[in-house]
C-alpha positions in Angstrom: 6.6 -23.0 16.7 6.7 -22.4 13.2 5.6 -19.7 11.3 4.6 -21.5 8.0 1.7 -23.7 7.8 1.4 -27.2 6.0 -2.7 -27.8 5.7 -3.0 -30.4 3.6 -5.9 -32.2 5.6 -7.3 -29.5 8.1 -9.8 -30.8 10.8 -13.1 -29.4 11.5 -13.3 -26.8 14.0 -13.4 -27.5 17.9 -15.6 -26.3 20.3 -13.9 -23.4 20.5 -16.3 -21.0 18.0 -15.8 -18.7 15.9 -13.1 -17.0 18.2 -11.0 -19.9 16.6 -12.1 -21.3 12.9 -15.8 -21.8 13.7 -16.8 -22.6 10.1 -18.7 -25.7 10.8 -22.1 -24.0 11.7 -21.9 -21.5 8.6 -23.6 -22.7 5.1 -21.6 -23.1 2.4 -22.2 -20.5 -0.1 -20.8 -20.2 -3.5 -17.6 -18.1 -3.8 -17.0 -15.2 -5.9 -14.8 -15.7 -8.5 -12.3 -12.4 -9.0 -13.9 -11.0 -6.1 -12.3 -7.7 -5.0 -10.7 -7.7 -8.3 -8.4 -4.6 -8.8 -9.9 -2.2 -11.4 -8.8 1.3 -12.6 -10.4 4.7 -14.1 -10.6 4.0 -17.6 -10.4 7.7 -18.4 -7.1 8.5 -20.1 -7.5 12.6 -19.7 -7.7 12.4 -16.4 -4.9 9.9 -15.6 -2.7 12.5 -18.0 -4.1 15.8 -16.1 -3.0 14.0 -12.7 0.5 14.0 -14.3 0.6 17.4 -16.0 1.1 19.3 -12.9 3.5 17.4 -11.1 5.2 17.2 -14.2 5.1 21.2 -14.9 6.5 21.6 -11.2 9.2 19.5 -11.5 10.3 21.7 -14.5 9.9 24.8 -12.8 12.7 23.3 -9.9 14.8 22.4 -12.6 14.9 25.7 -14.6 14.8 27.4 -11.2 18.4 25.7 -10.6 19.5 26.3 -14.2 18.8 29.4 -14.7 19.9 30.6 -11.3 23.5 28.7 -11.7 23.8 30.8 -15.4 23.2 33.6 -13.8 25.8 33.8 -11.0 28.1 31.4 -12.8 30.7 34.1 -13.6 31.1 32.9 -17.3 32.4 29.3 -16.2 30.3 26.9 -18.2 32.3 23.6 -17.0 31.7 25.0 -13.4 27.8 25.7 -14.0 27.5 22.3 -15.4 29.4 20.7 -12.7 26.9 22.7 -10.0 24.1 21.6 -12.0 25.1 17.8 -12.0 25.0 18.3 -8.2 22.5 20.5 -7.2 19.7 19.5 -9.8 18.9 15.5 -8.5 19.2 16.9 -4.6 16.8 19.6 -5.1 14.7 17.2 -7.0 14.9 14.2 -4.4 14.6 16.6 -1.6 11.6 18.1 -3.0 9.7 15.0 -4.0 10.6 13.7 -0.1 8.4 16.8 1.1 5.7 16.2 -0.7 6.5 19.2 -3.2 4.9 17.4 -6.2 1.9 16.2 -5.3 -0.9 18.4 -5.4 -3.0 19.6 -2.7 -6.7 20.9 -2.3 -5.4 24.7 -1.8 -1.9 24.7 -3.0 0.1 27.8 -2.2 3.3 28.8 -3.1 3.9 30.5 0.2 2.9 27.9 2.3 5.6 25.8 0.7 8.3 28.4 0.5 10.0 27.8 4.0 10.0 24.0 3.0 11.5 24.8 -0.8 14.2 27.1 1.0 15.1 24.8 3.7 15.4 21.9 1.0 17.3 24.4 -1.4 20.3 25.5 1.3 20.7 21.6 2.1 20.9 20.7 -1.6 23.5 23.4 -2.1 25.5 22.8 1.2 25.6 18.8 0.1 26.5 19.6 -3.2 29.2 21.9 -2.3 30.6 19.7 0.4 30.7 16.8 -2.4 32.1 19.3 -5.2 35.3 19.9 -2.7 35.6 16.7 -1.6 36.0 15.6 -5.3 38.7 18.0 -5.8 40.9 16.8 -2.7 40.4 20.7 -1.1 40.7 21.0 2.5 37.2 22.5 3.8 39.4 25.3 5.9 41.6 26.0 2.7 39.3 27.4 0.4 36.7 30.3 1.2 33.3 30.3 0.7 31.9 33.5 -0.9 28.7 34.2 1.6 27.4 37.0 -0.7 27.8 34.6 -4.0 25.6 32.1 -2.2 22.8 34.3 -1.1 22.7 35.6 -4.4 22.3 32.4 -5.8 19.6 31.5 -3.3 17.8 34.2 -3.5 17.3 33.8 -7.2 17.0 30.3 -7.4 13.9 30.7 -4.9 12.5 33.7 -6.6 12.1 31.7 -9.8 10.8 28.9 -8.4 8.0 31.1 -6.4 7.3 32.6 -9.9 7.2 29.6 -11.3 5.0 27.5 -8.8 2.7 30.3 -8.5 2.1 30.3 -12.6 1.6 26.4 -12.2 -0.9 26.6 -9.7 -2.8 29.6 -11.2 -3.2 27.1 -14.4 -4.4 24.5 -11.9 -7.2 26.2 -10.3 -8.3 27.4 -13.9 -8.4 23.7 -15.0 -10.0 22.6 -11.9 -13.1 25.2 -12.4 -13.5 24.3 -15.9 -12.9 20.4 -15.9 -14.0 19.2 -12.3 -13.4 15.9 -11.1 -16.8 13.8 -10.4 -16.6 13.0 -6.3 -17.9 10.7 -3.9 -18.7 11.8 -0.4 -18.8 9.2 2.3 -21.5 10.3 5.2 -24.4 12.3 4.8 -24.0 14.0 8.2 -23.2 17.4 9.1 -19.8 17.3 8.1 -20.5 15.7 4.6 -23.2 18.1 4.0 -20.7 20.8 4.7 -18.2 19.5 2.4 -20.3 19.1 -0.6 -22.0 23.0 -0.1 -18.2 24.1 0.0 -17.1 22.1 -3.1 -20.7 23.2 -5.2 -19.7 27.1 -4.2 -16.2 26.7 -4.9 -15.1 25.2 -7.8 -11.6 26.0 -7.6 -11.0 22.8 -5.6 -11.8 21.0 -9.0 -14.5 18.6 -6.9 -17.6 18.1 -8.1 -20.1 16.2 -5.9 -22.4 13.5 -7.6 -23.6 11.4 -4.5 -23.4 10.5 -1.1 -22.5 7.2 0.1 -24.6 6.7 3.3 -26.9 3.5 4.5 -28.8 5.8 6.7 -28.6 9.1 5.3 -31.4 10.4 8.6 -29.9 14.3 8.7 -30.3 14.9 4.6 -33.1 16.9 3.6 -35.1 15.8 1.1 -33.9 19.0 -1.3 -30.6 18.3 -1.0 -28.7 19.0 -4.3 -26.7 15.6 -3.8 -28.6 12.5 -4.4 -27.6 9.3 -1.5 -26.7 6.7 -4.0 -26.6 4.0 -0.8 -24.4 2.4 1.3 -21.0 1.1 0.7 -21.9 -2.0 -1.1 -23.0 0.2 -4.0 -19.4 1.3 -4.7 -18.5 -1.1 -7.1 -21.1 0.0 -9.5 -21.2 4.1 -8.8 -17.7 4.3 -9.3 -17.1 3.1 -12.7 -20.9 4.3 -13.6 -19.8 8.1 -12.6 -16.2 8.1 -13.3 -15.7 8.7 -9.7 -12.0 10.0 -9.1 -12.2 11.2 -5.6 -13.9 10.1 -2.8 -14.2 12.3 0.5 -14.5 10.4 3.9 -16.3 12.5 6.6 -16.3 11.9 10.4 -19.7 11.3 12.0 -21.0 9.5 8.8 -20.9 5.9 9.3 -19.5 3.3 11.6 -16.0 2.1 11.8 -16.6 -1.5 9.2 -18.9 1.0 6.7 -15.6 3.5 6.5 -13.2 0.6 6.0 -15.0 -1.2 3.3 -15.5 2.5 1.8 -11.8 3.1 2.1 -10.7 0.0 0.5 -13.3 -0.2 -2.4 -12.2 3.2 -3.3 -8.6 2.5 -3.1 -8.9 -0.7 -5.2 -10.3 1.5 -7.9 -7.6 3.9 -7.8 -9.6 6.8 -6.3 -7.7 9.7 -4.3 -9.1 9.5 -1.0 -9.3 12.2 1.6 -10.5 12.0 4.9 -12.1 15.3 6.6 -12.3 14.9 10.4 -14.1 17.6 11.0 -12.8 19.4 14.0 -9.8 21.8 14.2 -7.7 19.9 16.1 -6.8 17.1 13.4 -5.2 20.4 11.6 -1.9 19.8 13.7 -0.2 16.7 14.8 2.3 15.6 17.1 5.6 14.8 16.0 8.6 14.5 18.4 7.7 17.5 20.6 6.3 20.2 18.2 3.1 20.5 16.3 3.3 19.9 12.7 0.8 21.8 10.8 -1.1 19.3 7.8 -1.3 22.1 5.5 -4.2 21.1 3.7 -7.9 22.2 4.3 -11.4 22.5 2.7 -13.2 25.5 3.2 -11.7 25.7 6.7 -11.8 22.1 7.4 -8.4 19.9 8.1 -8.1 17.4 5.4 -5.9 14.4 5.2 -4.9 13.1 2.3 -4.6 9.4 2.1 -1.7 7.7 0.8 -2.0 5.2 -2.0 -2.4 1.7 -1.8 0.4 -0.6 -1.3 0.3 -2.1 -4.8 0.5 1.3 -6.3 3.6 2.6 -4.7 6.6 2.4 -6.6 8.3 0.6 -4.0 5.7 -2.7 -4.5 7.9 -3.1 -7.9 10.9 -3.7 -5.9 9.1 -6.0 -3.3 8.2 -8.1 -6.3 11.8 -8.2 -7.9 13.6 -8.8 -4.4 11.0 -11.7 -4.8 11.9 -13.1 -7.7 15.6 -12.5 -6.9 15.7 -14.3 -3.5 13.3 -17.3 -4.7 15.1 -17.7 -7.6 18.4 -17.9 -5.6 16.8 -19.9 -2.9 15.7 -22.8 -5.4 19.6 -23.0 -6.7 21.0 -23.1 -3.4 18.6 -25.4 -1.5 18.6 -27.9 -4.5 20.7 -30.9 -3.0 18.0 -30.3 -0.1 14.8 -30.4 -2.6 16.6 -33.5 -4.3 16.9 -35.5 -0.7 13.5 -34.5 0.5 12.1 -35.7 -2.8 13.9 -38.9 -2.2 12.8 -39.9 1.3 9.2 -38.8 0.5 9.4 -41.4 -2.1 10.9 -43.8 -0.2 8.3 -43.0 2.9 5.4 -43.1 0.8 6.0 -44.3 -2.6 5.0 -42.0 -5.2 3.5 -38.7 -5.3 6.1 -36.4 -3.8 4.5 -33.2 -4.4 1.7 -31.9 -2.9 -0.6 -30.0 -5.1 -3.6 -27.9 -3.7 -5.8 -25.2 -4.8 -5.5 -22.1 -2.7 -6.8 -18.7 -3.1 -4.7 -15.6 -4.3 -4.7 -12.0 -5.1 -7.9 -10.6 -6.3 -9.8 -13.9 -5.3 -8.3 -16.0 -8.0 -7.1 -19.6 -7.4 -3.9 -21.1 -8.0 -2.3 -24.6 -7.4 0.1 -24.4 -4.4 3.4 -26.9 -4.1 4.6 -29.0 -1.3 6.4 -31.9 -0.4 3.7 -34.5 0.6 3.8 -35.2 4.2 0.5 -37.4 4.5 -1.3 -38.7 1.7 -5.0 -37.7 2.0 -8.2 -40.2 2.0 -9.5 -38.3 -1.1 -10.2 -35.1 -2.4 -12.5 -33.7 -0.4 -10.9 -34.3 2.8 -8.1 -32.9 1.6 -9.8 -29.7 1.0 -12.4 -29.5 3.6 -10.2 -30.8 7.2 -8.4 -28.0 9.1 -5.4 -29.3 10.3 -3.0 -32.4 10.4 -0.2 -31.8 12.8 -1.7 -34.4 15.2 -3.0 -36.9 12.5 -1.7 -40.5 13.4 -1.2 -41.5 10.1 1.6 -39.3 9.7 5.2 -40.9 9.4 8.3 -39.9 10.6 9.7 -38.5 7.7 6.4 -36.5 7.3 6.5 -35.2 10.8 10.6 -34.3 10.0 9.5 -32.1 7.1 6.7 -30.0 8.7 9.0 -29.5 11.7 11.6 -28.2 9.8 9.3 -26.4 7.6 11.0 -28.2 4.6 7.8 -29.2 3.5 7.3 -25.3 2.1 10.4 -25.1 0.1 8.4 -26.2 -3.4 6.3 -22.7 -2.7 9.6 -20.5 -3.9 8.7 -21.9 -7.3 4.8 -20.2 -6.8 6.8 -17.2 -5.4 8.8 -17.0 -9.0 5.8 -17.5 -11.1 4.3 -14.7 -9.1 1.4 -16.6 -7.7 2.6 -15.9 -4.1 4.9 -13.4 -2.4 7.7 -14.3 0.0 5.8 -12.3 2.6 1.7 -11.5 2.5 -1.5 -12.9 3.6 -1.3 -16.7 4.5 -3.0 -18.7 1.4 -6.4 -20.1 2.4 -8.4 -22.9 0.5 -11.7 -22.0 -1.4 -13.7 -23.5 1.0 -12.8 -21.9 4.0 -12.2 -18.6 2.1 -16.1 -18.5 1.7 -17.0 -19.4 5.3 -14.7 -17.1 6.8 -15.9 -14.4 4.9 -19.2 -15.1 5.7 -18.7 -14.5 9.3 -16.1 -11.9 8.7 -16.4 -9.4 5.6 -13.0 -8.2 6.4 -11.5 -11.5 5.5 -11.8 -10.9 1.8 -9.8 -7.8 1.9 -6.6 -9.9 2.8 -6.6 -10.4 -0.7 -6.1 -7.0 -2.1 -2.2 -8.2 -2.4 -0.5 -11.4 -3.1 -0.3 -14.5 -0.3 2.9 -15.3 1.1 4.7 -18.1 2.4 5.3 -16.3 5.9 3.4 -13.4 7.2 2.6 -11.0 9.8 -0.3 -12.8 11.2 2.2 -16.0 11.3 5.0 -14.3 13.1 2.8 -13.4 15.7 1.3 -16.8 16.5 -2.1 -16.8 14.5 -2.0 -20.3 12.6 -3.2 -23.5 13.1 -6.5 -23.3 15.6 -6.4 -19.5 16.5 -8.8 -16.7 15.4 -9.8 -15.8 12.3 -10.8 -12.5 13.0 -7.7 -11.7 14.5 -5.9 -13.1 11.6 -7.5 -10.7 9.0 -6.9 -7.9 11.5 -3.3 -8.5 11.4 -3.2 -9.3 7.6 -5.2 -6.2 6.7 -2.6 -4.1 9.0 0.2 -5.5 7.5 -1.5 -4.5 3.8 -2.4 -0.6 5.2 0.8 0.0 6.7 3.0 -2.1 4.4 6.7 -0.9 3.7 9.8 -2.9 2.2 11.4 -2.9 5.6 8.2 -4.3 7.5 8.9 -7.6 4.7 12.5 -7.7 5.9 11.6 -7.5 9.7 8.8 -10.4 8.9 11.5 -12.4 7.0 13.8 -12.2 9.8 11.1 -13.1 12.2 10.3 -16.3 10.3 14.0 -17.4 10.1 14.3 -17.0 13.9 10.8 -18.7 14.4 11.8 -21.9 12.1 14.9 -22.3 14.1 13.3 -22.6 17.3 10.8 -24.6 15.9 9.0 -27.2 18.1 7.2 -28.8 15.0 3.4 -27.5 16.2 
């Protein structure tokens, strides 16, 4: 089965009900243009403050290495410069991978000391081996001065600890003076305790301005923090209060409300924290050991949820790969494109390329391109029928194009234009997006990222007359767990599936 659909003439849902397509019984509702559009806080000062502390920590690490190497360099400026060029990038890279440039709620340099020391040792060892290999020396022939290395380590870590302690002191002072407006999702026991802790301890730098809870049955009438409503009010309340942080608490909402709160908060660029409410979350299993999470809110273990897929630096790599691979693909398959165009023209007359409106990123529509495998009777039929794989009007050329997925090749131009990606949720027509979203509220969440030629749902067999609810779940899982390697795996599985295609 191929993993790529061509739904020029989708047919109405069969008797499978909402578990398959199930859209015939749902009333048509006007689609919300740009629903789910990505927004970002508008305060420049808050953005600068988020960058200032990590930049200061980075400067401290670099200065600690420079000072330590200068102090123990023995008057050899060239050797110091060579060591700096080898050690500083490694220290920065290792500390970055360990999360030492992301501020916690309760930052502590003593908590970080073991990790900083281990990474400094690794950086020093790698730089030393690289320097000796560069000069063509045998490892056994050059003795290592253990005392000099220990002095260097102690000097570096001592300076790093002092510098980071000074930065954290300034961070706590800044947080007390400029607390960030915060929403608490869930007005239950944990949510109320979290709000009280934030009000009593301004060093966390979070000022609760309201609860997000549709049914705050345990909240006292004289609560200092008001209830603003359910997750549906987030699109209004986040910009209205300048919200920068959202705290999710356990026991305050059902799974659907938590998911809606998380996705809406991430779309607005908020920092999202999770308070599980019981201490077992203070550590998690990694291999055969329990590893501490290392952050807390007045004794409650606190987990910082990662940034959304499109906010990660690696997303720029994905876009660059899309442009390179799609552009190269268009050049390589240009003879095939020409042959397909000629075959379609001979088989069905004028109108080689089929154009159809689809819904993409943030609910915006675009025109998808395909080779025509069947000429629709009219535009309404093209927009509202579900599938054409068994349509008797399709000729031999059209069936061959669909069976081999060659009809999808023009979509590479959509990828180059930025309307699609090679990998992403399947693009759908506005008619069906509106109806599916009415039946499954999580369906619109698929549009948080660009749609794709292939995707995680397709490579798992969810295409054609399959469950829309399952497709939504697979697509949202792909978005929330996205990585570059995951895209590579999906592309490899797509190629394998196309080669084994039975034309269904």
